[in-house]
N, C-alpha and C positions, 0 to 999 in steps of 0.2 A: 503494499500500500502505500502510496507516494506522500508525501508532508503536505500535500495539496485536498487529499481524499480522506473525510472521516467514516467512522463505521455508525450506520444505523442502526440502534438496538431492537428497535421495531421490527426487523426484517426478519422471517422465518429461518431456522437453521435447520441442518438435518443433522442426524448423529453419526454418518457415514454410511450408513445403511438404505438411505434413501427416503427415511421416513422422516416427516416434518418435525421437528422439534418447536414447543409452543417458549415464546419468549416473553419478558416485561420489559419496558422500559426501563432504562436506570433514571433513577432519580437522585435530583438535587438532595443531601440529606439536609438542610436547612428547611426546606419545606417539607422533607417527611418529619423533622422536630416540630415546625411549626402547624403541623396537622393534631399534632398531640397535645395540644394546647387545649384550656377547658372551653377558648370561647367557640373553639368549632362545634363544640356539642349544641350552641345556639341556633336558633330556629332563622334564618334569613331568607328573604323571599323581593323579589322583583316587583317594582311598582306596577299595577295593572288598575290605570284608573277605571275603567268601565264598569268593575263590580266594587270596585271601594278600596281597592287596596292600594291606596296614598296617605300618607300623613298628612300634608298641607297644599294647597294651591292646586286643587284637581282642574281639568278644563272643563269639569263638569258642573262646578261651584257656579251658582248663579251670580249675577253684577248686581252689587247694592242698588238700590230703588227705593221709596217710599212716595206714597201720595195721601194726603188728609184732605178729606170733604168732613165739613161740619163736625168735627172733633175725632172724627173716626178716620181709621187707616183704610184706604180700599184698594191700595196697591202697595205690596211690599216684596223687593228683592225678585222683580219680574214678573210677579205673578198678580191677577185681578183678585178681589175678592170672592169673587166665584170660583177661580179656582184653585183657591188656600185648601189645605188640608186641616184636619184638626189642631194640628200641633202651629201650623203659621196663624190660624184663626184665634188661638188661647194667646199666642203672643201678642200679635195685634190688638186684642183688646185688654191684654193685663200687663204684661212685662215691659211695655215703651210708655216714657213720657210723651204722649202726644204732644203737647204744648211745644214741647223742646225737639219733635223729629226731623222737622225738615231743616230746619238751623243745623241740627247733629248732621244729618245727611250729607248737606249741603259742603261741610269741611270736608278740606285735600284728606285724604287719608295718609298720607307721608308726611304730612304738615303736622296731624295728630299725632301719629308715630313719634315725631322729634318731642313732640311737649311729652308724651310718656315717660322720655327719658331727661327731659330737661329739669334741672333740679329748682330751676324758677318759677315752672309752673306748678302750683300747688295739689293735692290730691282734688282737692273739691272741685277747681276748676275742671279738671277732668271727666269727673263724674257728673258732672251737669249734662255734661253731653253723651257720654260714654253711655249712661243709661237711657238713652232715646236711639240709639243706634240697632239696627236691624242686626240680624245675625252674620250676612252678609258683608256687610258695613265692618261689623267688628273683627269676623275674620279677615279682612284686607288690610283693615289698621295694622293687626298685630304679624301678618305676614310681611311687614315692612323690617321685623325685628330681626336682629340674628341673637344667640344665644346668651351673649354677654349683655346685649341692650333689656331681652327680655328679663334678666337677673336684676338690670338695674331700675326698670320698669315694677317688678313685684316686692323691688323694698320700699318704693312711693306707694304703690297702689295697695297693700295688704290693708285689711280695713282696723285691725287692733296694733296697737303700737309695738304691743310685746310678744313677741314671738311664744310660741307652745309647741308642747308635745304629746302625742298619744301614745298607747300602749296597747297591745295585745296581751292579755292574761287567759291563757287556754290550758286544757289538761286534755291529752288524749285518752284518759281515762274518765273524764270528768270526775275529777278527785276533788272535792270541795276542801277538805284541807292544804292541799295543795295549791287549789287556787288562791284561798286565804292568805297564804303565806305569801306566794309570787305578786296578790295585789297590793300587801303592806311594803315588800320591797318596792314594787314599781312607783309606787307615791312618794316613798323616801327619795328614788333618785330623781325626784322633781315634773313626771308625768301631770299634766293637769286634768288628763281623763284616761279611763280605763276600761276597755270593752273586751268581754268574754263572748262565747257562744260554745256550741255541746256538739257532741257526736250523736248522743241520744235526744231526742227532741224533747222528752220528757222528764230530763234533768234539769232543764231550764232554770225553775225554780231555785232548786239547790244553788246551780251556780251564781244566779243572782245573788241571793241572800250571801254567798261566800266570797263573792267580790265585794259587797256593800261592804261587807263588817272589816275585811282586809282594806279597803281603799282608806276607810275613816280611822284603822290603826296609823298607818304609815304618815297621814297627812290629812288632817279634815278640810273637806272642801272638795277633794277630787271627785270627779264627775264620774260615775257608773253606769255602764251600759251593757246589756245583755243581749244580744243580735239573733233574734228568733222569729218566727212568725208573728204578722202584726198583732194579732187581736192579741197573744199572751204576752207581747213586749208591752202593748200597752196595758195592761191589767199588771204587770208585775213595776210599772210604772207609778200606777195609781197606788199599789200599796206603799209605795216609798222603797222599794228594792232597788231601782236605778233613777237615773236621771235624766238620761237623754237617750236618743235613738237616731241611727244613720241609714238605715239599712231599706229605706223605701226608695227603688229605684224608678228614675224618669230613662226617657229614651229619644233618639233625634229623628226618628221615622214613624210615621202614624203604623205602617205593618208590625214594627218591633212591639210597640204600645198595645196593640190589637191583641198580639201575640200573649201578652200576657193579661188579657183581662183588663184591660186599663185605657184610663184616658187621662190626660191630666185636670180635667176637672174631679174626676176622682181621687185622684192623687191628692188635690186641694183639700178636699173633704176629709181625707183620713189623716192631712198634717194638722188641721184644726182639731180634730181630736187629741193630738198630743199637746198642742199647744193651750188648747183652752184648760186642760190638767194640769199646767206649770211643768211640762215636760219639753226639753230642749230637742230640738229636730234639726237635722242636716238630710237631704236627700243625698242619694247617692247617683251616679252617672261616670262615665270615663269612654274615652276612645276605644273603638272595636269593638264594640257591643253588639252597634248594628251589621258590621261586617261579619261578625260571628254568626248573626241569628242568615244570613244571607240577605239581608234587604237593608242596605246601605246605598241603592239608587245611585250607585255611581259617584256618591260625592266624598270630599275629602273627609278623614277623621276629624280635623278640625271644626269644620263647618258644623257638622252634623252635633259635636259635643255642644258647640256655641248654642245649637237650639235647645239643645237639654238644659244649660246653664239658663237662658231666657226662659224656659217651662218652670223653672226653680223660681226664679224673682216672681215669676206671674202667680205662684202659686200662694207667695207670702211669705215662704220659706225663710230663714235668717242665713242660712248656710249651705253647702254643698261637700259633698267628700268626692274629687275627682281626681284625675292625673291617670288613666287607664285602669285602676285599681284591678278587679279581677280579671280584666281583659290587657293587662299591660304587655304580654306575650305578643299582642298581634301589635301595636304600634311600632314597638321596639324591634319586631322584624324588617320594617320597611326604613328607608330612607330617609332623616330626618324623625324619626318616631320620639326621641327623649325630646328634641326640642320642641315636640307636639306636646307632649303631655305639661312641659312648662307653660307652652303657651295656651292650653286651655285653664290653667291656674292663673294665668294673669287675667283673663277673660273674666274669671267668676270674680275676681278682684273689682273689676272695672264696672262689673254688673253691681258692685256695694255689696256682696254678699262674704260672708266669713268662709276660709278655705279650709278644708284638710285633705293635704296636698299630695295624696298617696303615698307613694315607698312602702305600700304595705303587703305587698306581694310578689315572691320571688319571681325573678322572669330570666336568669342567667345564671350560667354555672364559671363565668366568669369573676374574679372578686373584682379587676379593677372596674369593670364596665356597673358592677352595683352599688359601686362608688360612686362612680360618675354618674348614673341614673339620679342620684340625690342631692348629688352638689347643688344644682340650680336654688332649690326650695333650700337648703341649708345655709348657702351663703346670702340670699336676698333675706331667708327669714319668712315665715307663712303663720297664719294663725296655729296650724299645726302642720309640722315638716312633717311629721309620717302621721296616715290616717290609721296607724297602726305598728308603732315598732314594736318587734316579739320581745317581750321581756319574759319571756322562757324560750327553751330551745328550738329551735324550729320544727324536730320532729313533735313537738306536743302542740304545737299551731295549728288549731283548726280552721284558721283562715288561709291552710294550704300554704303556711310560710310566710314569712315577711323578709324585704330587703336588707334588714340589718337584725338581728336577734340578740339574745343574752349572754353570748360569747362575744356580741363585738362593744359590750357597754365601753371596755376601758379604751377600745380606738377611739368609738365614738366621741367620748370624752375628752381625748387627747386631740383631736380634729377641731372640737372649740378651743382646747388651749392654744394649738399652734396657731389657730389662724384668728384668735380672740372672736368667736362667733359666737353668739347665742344661739344654741342646738335644742336647749329644751330639756336638756338632762343636767345632773351635777352627780358629781363623786361622790361616792362613799364608803366608809369604813365596816370593815366585816363583822366587827363588835356590835357596831349600832343594828346592821340588818339582819343578825341574829335574833336580837333582841325584841325587834319589831315584828320578825317572821314568829317568833314564840307567842309575844302578845296577842298576835291575830288569830294563830290556830287555836290555841288556848280559848280566846273567846269566842268563838265558832263552835269550840268543845261542849261549851257550857250553854249555849244557846240550842246546840242538838240534844243535849240531855234534857234542859227546860220542857222543849218541846215535845218529848218523847221521839224524837228520831233516833235511827241506828245509831248506837255511841260511837263515837270517835274517843279511839283506846289511846294511851300514852304511849303504846309504841307508833301509832301516827302522829301524834304528835311531834314526837323527838326525828320522825323520817324529814317529816315537813319542814321543820327549822332546818335541817342541813340538805335539803333533796335539790339535786340540780335540777331534775325534772320526775315526768310520771313513774319513769325505771326505777325511781329509787323509791317508791310508794308503795307499802302495802296495798294487796287489792282488797277492795270493799266489794260488798256484794250489791251489783249493780239493780237487781230485782227490787230489794229492799229500800235502796238510795230513791229508786222511782215511786216507790208506795208512799215514803215520806214527801217527796215532790208533791204528788197529787195530795198529800193530807194537807200540806201547807197551802194550798190553793184552795181545797173543798172547804176548810175549816177558817178560811177569812184572814189569814196571820198577816199581820201589817207589819211596816216598820216600826209603827209607835210599839207596838206588844216586844220589838226585838228591844227597842229601847230601852225598855223597863227591866228585863231579864239582864243587860248587861249592868244596867246601873245597878240591880240590886245583888249583883255578883262580884262585885269589885272592879268593872270595867267601866267606870264614870266619865272615863277619859274618852272610851270611843262611844259611850252613848252620849254623850254631849254633842261630837260631832256629828253621829246621824242624825240626832234632833236637830241639828244644824241645817243638813240635808233637807229634812222636811221642812222645816220653817222656811226655806228657801224655794222650796217648789209651790207653796201657798203662796210668797211674795213675787216668784217669777221674773224676778230680775235678770238673772242668768239667760232668760232665754230671747233677752237681746241679741243682735249680731255680735257674734264671736263671744259671747259672755262665758267666762270661767271664775272660779273663785281662786283668790290668791293662794290659797291652803296656807293663811297666816294665823289660823284660830279666832278670826274674828268673822268669819265669812263674807268678807267683803268681794262684792263682785266688779270684774274689771271688763269693760266690754267695749266695742266700738264706741259708745254714748260717752263714757266716761274716760276712756284713754286710744282717742283715734288717734292714726297713724298721721304726723305732722312732719316726715321727713321729706326735706328741701335742700339735701346736701351735708354736706362737713358740719359735724358739731351740732344736727338738729335728729328728731328721732329717737329709737332706742339705742343707745348706746352701752355695750358690755363692759361696765367699768365699776369701782366701788366696791361694795362686799360680793356682789354677785360675781365679779371679776376674779377679787380673790379667792373667791369658793372655787372657781373654775380652776384655778392653777392647781390646786392641791390634789391630783391625783396618786394614787394611794402608792407608786413606786417612783416618786421622786424624792431625792434625798436633796440634804441641805450640804452648800458647797463646805462648809467648815467642819463637817461631819468625815468628809472623804479623807 
């Protein structure tokens, strides 16, 4: 073979007998190594706009337009009123500021996008017009922003000035002692809300009870939720076992709405049932749900999600859990998908709604990618950076796992320390955590005993104090616990009954906190947009009303400084240099 000739490794060869010998192409060892990386296990697809496999800027998205006659929107985004589907009609009639609509729609979208990142333009000026914009207009505005600009805009546009975080506290075994202990730890770590759900539906009352007791042990005022079927969820709230809900879903196409036997009007009616009983309510949506159902109408995920946001606004609900949520693997499979979930969070803020900004379901095998996915919300700060940071190992997370879980506590705290960013958690020491885990599970033990439920043994108490997850817990009789859960509901046990039991058995502090939660539900202050309790023992509510985001550049808005910054610095394995 001459110097100018090369070997073709794909050419079939013979073994000397004339038989053809199969060969494989010789491969780059670098590409072989890259093929073994975790990111190659993720699902990626090319764009297919005709069916909705496109995150942003689909050629099928409508152009923005509006016509108002006699105080009514008669044309919107290229459709006349006669052509509206029920989502269009609901948005036109209930979600938009009709008096400002024509003015808002006449603004240049690029110029308005620039105002979003201009520190000299206050949030109030943006909201005055953004709440009058149609879905197509909002989408067009945000499509002008790159990811750094989306982060800048979110920093200014979130409703509450103080960022926060929410935790998932669940158990693969629906183990109530474990849930109580983990809830106490989660609230000590700084989460303003804790959410549980069930593996077995009928266990919901016990899980809710355990979560409430644990949450009020770690830091009084943490809002608890038990995500189950709506009628049960509402009744648990009315009983004082929970304080908020966020699992009422809305969708961006009429066909998907109808598949769920729902309309925007029925969702609004359901939300009023929660709010009228003093329960905080967020809806849930997220890019990809319509495509998952095969009914995306060829529109971009961002445009359809913007319709969901405005349905939420029209229903009068104070906030929205969005950012991909349970469909996160769909937007993140296409180009600009992570940018899209940040964009939908921003549009929620532009609609003047609280946002729990996703990051709550795992979607990738790549450590780098899962961190990158949450960074826009982490850096900007949102009302709830995670709508479910898993405060338990992901094997115990009954919401299908979270972007970050309990094994990431230290690294998440260090990210806050590295960047001087408020991420909604704080370092804790082992001794304090064990103390509060013990107090929570012993309080639950007493309540079970007084209510005549299957006893929580001292062995279970000991296990729950030190457990990492349900694998470390003794098995309980599921059938007996289900009977207890049914008895709790049938006998009308309320939060007030639990308060009495706790107070009579040496747990006055937890009883006081739980009573504070019940009083808070009667007052209803925390159902204001972005409402939370500060967790300072006084049950002071902060919300978009009394803690509005006033960021306008350096030196303004929420700054991580003072005692809060000193607390963030104290990660448990930092050493004093003079001790080295």
